[in-house]
C-alpha positions as CSV (number, residue, x, y, z in Angstrom):
1,X,7.7,-8.4,-26.0
2,X,7.9,-5.5,-28.4
3,X,7.9,-2.0,-26.9
4,X,4.4,-0.8,-25.9
5,X,2.8,2.4,-24.8
6,X,1.9,2.9,-21.1
7,X,0.0,5.7,-19.5
8,X,0.3,6.0,-15.7
9,X,-2.3,8.1,-13.9
10,X,-2.0,9.6,-10.4
11,X,-5.4,11.3,-10.2
12,X,-4.4,12.7,-6.8
13,X,-0.9,12.4,-5.1
14,X,2.0,11.0,-7.1
15,X,2.6,7.3,-6.0
16,X,3.4,5.2,-9.0
17,X,6.5,7.0,-10.3
18,X,9.0,4.1,-9.6
19,X,6.9,1.5,-11.5
20,X,6.6,3.9,-14.4
21,X,10.4,4.4,-14.4
22,X,11.0,0.6,-14.3
23,X,8.7,0.1,-17.3
24,X,10.5,2.9,-19.2
25,X,13.8,1.3,-18.4
26,X,12.6,-1.9,-20.0
27,X,12.3,0.0,-23.3
28,X,8.6,0.9,-23.3
29,X,7.2,4.4,-24.1
30,X,5.8,5.8,-20.9
31,X,3.8,9.0,-20.1
32,X,3.0,9.9,-16.5
33,X,0.2,12.2,-15.3
34,X,0.1,13.8,-11.8
35,X,-3.0,15.7,-10.7
36,X,-1.7,17.2,-7.3
37,X,0.1,20.4,-8.1
38,X,2.4,20.0,-5.1
39,X,3.6,16.6,-6.5
40,X,4.0,17.4,-10.2
41,X,7.8,17.6,-10.0
42,X,8.0,14.1,-8.6
43,X,9.7,11.7,-11.1
44,X,10.9,14.6,-13.2
45,X,14.0,13.5,-15.1
46,X,13.0,9.8,-14.7
47,X,10.0,9.5,-16.9
48,X,8.2,11.5,-19.5
49,X,5.2,13.5,-18.2
50,X,1.8,14.7,-19.6
51,X,-0.4,17.5,-18.5
52,X,-3.6,15.9,-19.8
53,X,-4.0,12.2,-19.3
54,X,-7.3,12.0,-21.2
55,X,-5.6,13.3,-24.4
56,X,-3.3,10.3,-24.1
57,X,-5.9,7.6,-23.8
58,X,-6.1,6.7,-27.5
59,X,-2.3,6.7,-27.6
60,X,-1.9,4.2,-24.8
61,X,-1.8,0.4,-25.1
62,X,-2.2,0.1,-21.3
63,X,-3.5,2.6,-18.7
64,X,-2.6,2.2,-15.1
65,X,-4.2,4.0,-12.2
66,X,-2.3,4.1,-8.9
67,X,-4.9,4.8,-6.3
68,X,-8.7,5.1,-5.7
69,X,-8.7,8.9,-5.2
70,X,-9.5,11.6,-7.7
71,X,-8.5,14.7,-5.7
72,X,-10.4,14.5,-2.5
73,X,-13.1,12.2,-3.9
74,X,-13.1,8.4,-4.5
75,X,-13.4,7.8,-8.2
76,X,-10.7,6.0,-10.2
77,X,-12.8,2.8,-10.2
78,X,-15.5,4.7,-12.1
79,X,-12.9,6.0,-14.6
80,X,-11.4,2.6,-15.1
81,X,-14.8,1.0,-15.6
82,X,-15.7,3.7,-18.2
83,X,-12.4,3.2,-20.1
84,X,-12.8,-0.6,-20.2
85,X,-16.3,-0.2,-21.5
86,X,-14.8,1.9,-24.4
87,X,-12.4,-1.0,-25.2
88,X,-9.3,0.2,-23.4
89,X,-7.0,-2.0,-21.4
90,X,-6.8,-0.7,-17.9
91,X,-5.3,-1.7,-14.6
92,X,-7.7,-0.3,-12.1
93,X,-10.8,-0.9,-10.0
94,X,-14.5,-0.4,-10.1
95,X,-16.8,1.7,-8.0
96,X,-17.6,-1.2,-5.7
97,X,-14.0,-2.2,-5.2
98,X,-13.1,1.4,-4.5
99,X,-15.8,1.3,-1.8
100,X,-14.0,-1.6,0.0
101,X,-11.4,0.9,1.1
102,X,-13.6,4.0,1.5
103,X,-16.5,2.4,3.3
104,X,-15.3,0.0,6.0
105,X,-18.9,-1.1,6.9
106,X,-19.5,-2.1,3.3
107,X,-16.2,-4.0,3.3
108,X,-17.3,-6.0,6.3
109,X,-20.6,-6.8,4.6
110,X,-18.8,-8.1,1.6
111,X,-16.6,-10.3,3.8
112,X,-19.7,-11.6,5.7
113,X,-21.6,-12.3,2.5
114,X,-18.8,-14.6,1.4
115,X,-18.5,-16.6,4.5
116,X,-15.4,-14.8,5.9
117,X,-15.9,-14.2,9.7
118,X,-15.3,-10.6,10.8
119,X,-14.5,-9.0,14.1
120,X,-17.3,-7.2,16.0
121,X,-17.5,-3.7,14.6
122,X,-19.9,-0.8,14.5
123,X,-19.9,2.6,12.7
124,X,-20.7,5.9,14.3
125,X,-21.2,9.5,13.2
126,X,-21.7,10.8,16.8
127,X,-18.9,10.8,19.3
128,X,-21.2,10.8,22.3
129,X,-23.0,7.7,21.0
130,X,-19.7,5.9,20.5
131,X,-18.6,6.8,24.0
132,X,-21.8,5.4,25.5
133,X,-21.4,2.2,23.4
134,X,-17.9,1.6,24.8
135,X,-19.0,2.3,28.4
136,X,-21.8,-0.2,27.9
137,X,-19.6,-2.8,26.2
138,X,-16.1,-2.4,27.8
139,X,-13.4,-4.0,25.7
140,X,-10.3,-2.9,23.7
141,X,-11.2,-1.3,20.4
142,X,-9.5,0.1,17.3
143,X,-10.7,3.6,16.1
144,X,-10.7,3.7,12.3
145,X,-11.7,7.1,10.7
146,X,-14.0,6.9,7.7
147,X,-14.0,8.8,4.4
148,X,-11.4,11.3,3.3
149,X,-9.9,11.8,6.8
150,X,-8.9,8.2,7.0
151,X,-5.8,9.1,5.0
152,X,-4.6,10.9,8.1
153,X,-2.9,7.7,9.3
154,X,-2.0,9.0,12.7
155,X,-5.8,9.2,13.6
156,X,-6.0,5.4,13.6
157,X,-5.8,4.4,17.3
158,X,-5.4,0.9,18.7
159,X,-6.8,0.6,22.2
160,X,-4.7,-0.8,25.0
161,X,-7.0,-1.1,28.0
162,X,-9.3,-4.0,28.4
163,X,-12.1,-1.7,29.7
164,X,-11.8,0.7,26.7
165,X,-11.1,3.6,28.9
166,X,-8.3,4.9,26.7
167,X,-10.5,4.6,23.7
168,X,-13.1,6.9,25.4
169,X,-10.3,9.4,26.2
170,X,-9.2,9.4,22.6
171,X,-12.7,9.8,21.2
172,X,-13.2,12.8,23.4
173,X,-10.0,14.4,22.2
174,X,-10.8,13.6,18.6
175,X,-14.2,15.2,18.9
176,X,-12.6,18.5,20.0
177,X,-9.7,18.4,17.5
178,X,-11.2,16.6,14.5
179,X,-15.0,16.7,14.9
180,X,-15.4,19.2,12.1
181,X,-13.6,16.9,9.6
182,X,-14.3,13.3,10.9
183,X,-17.7,12.6,9.4
184,X,-17.7,9.1,10.8
185,X,-15.5,6.3,12.2
186,X,-15.6,2.6,13.0
187,X,-15.0,0.9,16.3
188,X,-13.6,-2.6,15.8
189,X,-12.8,-5.0,18.5
190,X,-9.0,-5.5,18.9
191,X,-7.6,-8.9,18.7
192,X,-4.1,-10.3,19.3
193,X,-2.1,-12.3,16.9
194,X,0.2,-12.0,13.8
195,X,-0.7,-9.2,11.4
196,X,-0.4,-10.3,7.8
197,X,-1.7,-9.0,4.5
198,X,-2.8,-11.5,1.8
199,X,-2.2,-9.9,-1.6
200,X,-2.9,-11.0,-5.1
201,X,-3.0,-9.7,-8.7
202,X,-6.4,-10.1,-10.4
203,X,-6.7,-10.2,-14.2
204,X,-10.5,-9.5,-14.4
205,X,-11.4,-13.2,-14.1
206,X,-9.1,-14.9,-11.6
207,X,-6.1,-14.4,-9.3
208,X,-2.7,-14.7,-10.9
209,X,-0.3,-17.0,-9.1
210,X,1.9,-16.9,-7.0
211,X,0.1,-15.1,-4.1
212,X,2.0,-12.5,-2.0
213,X,2.0,-12.4,1.8
214,X,3.4,-9.2,3.2
215,X,3.9,-7.7,6.7
216,X,3.5,-4.0,7.1
217,X,5.4,-1.8,9.6
218,X,3.3,1.2,10.1
219,X,4.6,2.9,13.2
220,X,7.3,5.5,12.7
221,X,9.9,4.2,15.2
222,X,11.6,0.8,15.6
223,X,9.9,-1.5,18.0
224,X,6.6,-0.5,16.5
225,X,6.1,2.7,18.6
226,X,5.3,6.3,17.7
227,X,2.7,7.8,15.4
228,X,1.1,5.7,12.6
229,X,2.4,6.3,9.1
230,X,1.2,5.0,5.8
231,X,4.1,2.6,6.0
232,X,7.8,2.6,7.0
233,X,8.7,-0.7,5.4
234,X,7.4,-4.1,4.3
235,X,8.7,-7.7,4.5
236,X,7.2,-10.3,2.3
237,X,7.4,-13.6,0.3
238,X,5.5,-15.3,-2.5
239,X,3.5,-18.5,-2.0
240,X,0.8,-20.7,-3.6
241,X,-2.9,-20.8,-2.8
242,X,-2.4,-21.8,0.8
243,X,-5.0,-22.0,3.6
244,X,-4.6,-18.3,4.5
245,X,-5.4,-17.3,0.9
246,X,-8.3,-19.7,0.4
247,X,-10.0,-18.5,3.6
248,X,-9.7,-14.8,2.7
249,X,-9.1,-13.4,-0.8
250,X,-9.8,-16.8,-2.4
251,X,-13.4,-16.6,-1.3
252,X,-13.9,-13.3,-3.2
253,X,-12.6,-14.6,-6.5
254,X,-16.0,-14.9,-8.1
255,X,-17.2,-11.5,-6.8
256,X,-14.1,-9.8,-8.2
257,X,-14.6,-11.5,-11.5
258,X,-18.2,-10.2,-11.6
259,X,-16.8,-6.7,-10.9
260,X,-14.2,-7.1,-13.6
261,X,-11.5,-5.9,-11.3
262,X,-7.9,-5.7,-12.6
263,X,-4.9,-5.0,-10.5
264,X,-3.5,-5.7,-7.0
265,X,-5.8,-6.2,-4.0
266,X,-5.0,-7.2,-0.5
267,X,-6.8,-7.8,2.8
268,X,-4.9,-7.1,6.0
269,X,-5.7,-9.7,8.8
270,X,-4.9,-10.6,12.3
271,X,-4.3,-14.3,12.5
272,X,-4.0,-16.5,15.6
273,X,-4.6,-20.1,16.7
274,X,-8.4,-19.7,16.7
275,X,-8.9,-18.1,13.3
276,X,-8.4,-15.3,10.8
277,X,-9.8,-11.8,11.4
278,X,-9.8,-9.5,8.3
279,X,-9.2,-5.9,9.2
280,X,-9.3,-3.8,6.0
281,X,-8.8,-3.9,2.2
282,X,-6.4,-2.2,-0.1
283,X,-8.1,-2.5,-3.5
284,X,-5.2,-0.9,-5.4
285,X,-1.4,-1.0,-5.2
286,X,0.1,-0.8,-1.8
287,X,3.0,1.5,-1.1
288,X,5.8,0.6,-0.8
289,X,4.6,-3.0,-1.4
290,X,4.3,-2.6,-5.2
291,X,7.9,-1.4,-5.3
292,X,9.1,-4.4,-3.4
293,X,6.9,-6.7,-5.6
294,X,8.3,-5.0,-8.7
295,X,11.9,-5.6,-7.4
296,X,11.1,-9.3,-6.9
297,X,9.5,-9.8,-10.3
298,X,11.7,-11.9,-12.6
299,X,9.1,-11.4,-15.3
300,X,9.5,-7.9,-16.9
301,X,7.2,-5.4,-15.1
302,X,5.8,-3.9,-18.3
303,X,5.2,-7.3,-19.8
304,X,3.4,-8.4,-16.7
305,X,1.0,-5.4,-16.6
306,X,0.4,-5.5,-20.4
307,X,-0.9,-9.1,-20.1
308,X,-2.7,-8.5,-16.8
309,X,-4.8,-5.7,-18.3
310,X,-5.9,-8.0,-21.1
311,X,-6.8,-11.0,-19.0
312,X,-3.9,-13.0,-20.4
313,X,-1.7,-15.3,-18.4
314,X,1.3,-13.1,-17.5
315,X,3.3,-16.2,-16.4
316,X,4.6,-14.3,-13.4
317,X,8.0,-15.5,-12.2
318,X,9.3,-14.1,-8.9
319,X,12.2,-14.3,-6.5
320,X,11.8,-17.5,-4.5
321,X,13.1,-16.3,-1.1
322,X,12.2,-13.4,1.1
323,X,12.2,-9.7,0.4
324,X,12.1,-6.5,2.5
325,X,11.7,-2.8,1.7
326,X,12.8,0.1,3.8
327,X,11.4,3.6,3.4
328,X,14.0,6.4,3.7
329,X,12.3,9.6,4.9
330,X,13.1,13.2,5.8
331,X,11.2,15.8,7.8
332,X,8.2,16.4,8.3
333,X,7.0,12.9,7.4
334,X,4.6,11.6,8.6
335,X,3.2,15.1,9.4
336,X,2.1,17.9,7.1
337,X,4.3,21.0,7.7
338,X,5.2,23.0,4.7
339,X,7.6,25.3,6.7
340,X,9.5,22.3,8.1
341,X,9.8,20.7,4.7
342,X,10.9,23.9,3.1
343,X,13.6,24.5,5.8
344,X,15.0,21.0,6.1
345,X,14.2,18.9,3.1
346,X,13.1,20.7,-0.1
347,X,15.5,20.0,-3.0
348,X,17.9,18.1,-0.6
349,X,20.5,16.1,-2.5
350,X,20.5,12.4,-2.5
351,X,24.1,11.2,-2.3
352,X,25.2,7.6,-3.2
353,X,28.5,5.8,-2.5
354,X,30.8,6.5,-5.4
355,X,30.9,3.7,-8.0
356,X,27.9,1.9,-6.6
357,X,25.3,0.8,-9.2
358,X,22.3,1.8,-6.8
359,X,20.9,-1.7,-7.0
360,X,17.7,-2.1,-5.1
361,X,17.1,1.7,-4.8
362,X,13.7,2.9,-5.8
363,X,12.3,6.4,-6.1
364,X,9.3,7.9,-4.3
365,X,9.2,11.7,-3.8
366,X,12.3,12.2,-5.9
367,X,13.4,14.0,-9.0
368,X,16.5,13.9,-11.2
369,X,18.0,17.3,-12.0
370,X,20.9,17.0,-14.5
371,X,21.9,13.6,-13.0
372,X,21.6,14.7,-9.4
373,X,18.7,13.0,-7.5
374,X,16.9,15.5,-5.2
375,X,14.0,15.4,-2.8
376,X,10.7,16.5,-4.5
377,X,7.1,17.0,-3.5
378,X,6.3,17.9,0.1
379,X,5.6,14.7,2.0
380,X,9.2,13.7,2.9
381,X,9.2,10.1,1.6
382,X,12.3,10.0,-0.5
383,X,13.4,6.5,-1.4
384,X,12.5,2.8,-0.9
385,X,15.6,0.5,-0.5
386,X,15.0,-3.2,-1.0
387,X,16.8,-6.4,-0.3
388,X,16.2,-10.1,-1.2
389,X,17.7,-13.3,0.2
390,X,17.1,-17.0,0.8
391,X,16.2,-16.1,4.4
392,X,14.6,-13.0,5.9
393,X,17.9,-12.3,7.7
394,X,19.7,-12.4,4.3
395,X,17.1,-10.0,2.9
396,X,17.6,-7.6,5.8
397,X,21.3,-7.7,5.5
398,X,21.3,-6.8,1.8
399,X,18.7,-4.0,2.3
400,X,20.5,-2.3,5.2
401,X,23.9,-2.6,3.5
402,X,22.4,-0.6,0.7
403,X,20.9,2.0,3.0
404,X,24.4,2.5,4.5
405,X,25.5,3.6,1.0
406,X,23.1,6.5,0.9
407,X,23.2,10.0,2.4
408,X,20.3,12.4,2.5
409,X,20.5,15.2,5.0
410,X,18.2,14.6,8.0
411,X,17.2,11.1,6.7
412,X,15.6,8.6,9.0
413,X,14.2,5.0,8.6
414,X,13.3,2.0,10.7
415,X,16.1,-0.5,11.2
416,X,13.9,-3.4,12.3
417,X,12.0,-4.2,9.1
418,X,11.6,-8.0,8.9
419,X,12.6,-8.7,12.5
420,X,9.0,-9.7,13.5
421,X,9.2,-12.7,11.1
422,X,12.5,-13.8,12.5
423,X,11.4,-13.3,16.1
424,X,8.5,-15.7,15.8
425,X,5.7,-14.6,13.4
426,X,6.9,-17.1,10.8
427,X,7.0,-19.9,13.3
428,X,3.5,-19.1,14.6
429,X,2.0,-19.0,11.1
430,X,3.6,-22.3,10.3
431,X,2.5,-23.9,13.6
432,X,-1.1,-22.7,13.1
433,X,-1.2,-24.3,9.7
434,X,-2.0,-21.2,7.6
435,X,1.0,-21.5,5.2
436,X,0.1,-25.0,4.1
437,X,-2.7,-26.4,1.9
438,X,-6.4,-26.0,2.9
């Protein structure tokens, strides 16, 4: 494909820098806009920047939004819809698809309307009412904040006690500490099984094949303990329209076509021998999932998004085995602490083994200053290191061999990404029949 012009837009925090860098390395003309002032140095030295994305709209062949947020408000779906109506080619959502993530109750309604059974759930704006509900209906629950505060990942709490007593204790603590910010929350019944996200790229009319199945690792520490983070790493593989897809995202294909959605969408589920329980949507790119998907593309990334935004068959070819991504972080991640970041991490050098080509290394909150990679932004998510192989064990070996070639002062990461698959999640999904045809 001849070189094209791509405009990447982070209307809030900077997230899509690595994809923009990859498209630029493929020979395309790239301009990247970042709204959040604290993030504007991210990807400096890797891609060209712009201070006014709207002034670049007529220049761009393809416009790509990286999230649903415009500052503290949901809104990129409306922007994408507006631009498409003007005749521009856009990777992005719609107001209704944005709502899938922002309004968990609405998301459950959409699933129910399309014959996808959901877990018992209820939304609350009053802590006392929620506590009374749990006392009257004792069971293990998951607390899921709603609205803007849901981005504080550590507030999601997965109940442990069968009588819900720990959930009641947490609700009382949240009322004191977060009641002024937490406008609402959802209580969802907890269920046991294999957690898996079903992900697909949608071209405005249909899902592009293959389909992606990925496994998130959200807790900070190995063994899945510690505070929740946005994500510490991901394992995944590509597949056809199997039973798991057809009973989840596949049932939303017509609805997404009516919406005119373009981009990545996934639904995270708990799966066991009795059924599939959808938990939540990500109607946008997942992070670091998109970086791992990009690494596993054999089709050029720019070419793929160019065709996807136009509803054309991108003929997506991917790595046929397994893939994992490991996030390399520094303090204060996953917490917000400007003083800690300034003292321990700001502008820290990223050092690589001499002579290594840095294969499989992707940027997150990173900048390039005269050839020296440095920590940027303020969140402490520095790099994503990937690996691929014919087995999940092979993918793990490659990824962690690469991590061993990197030094960042005070860096930390999980060393167990992909182990759940090896330890039995893969066997269970196969035995339950979800990876085969419907």
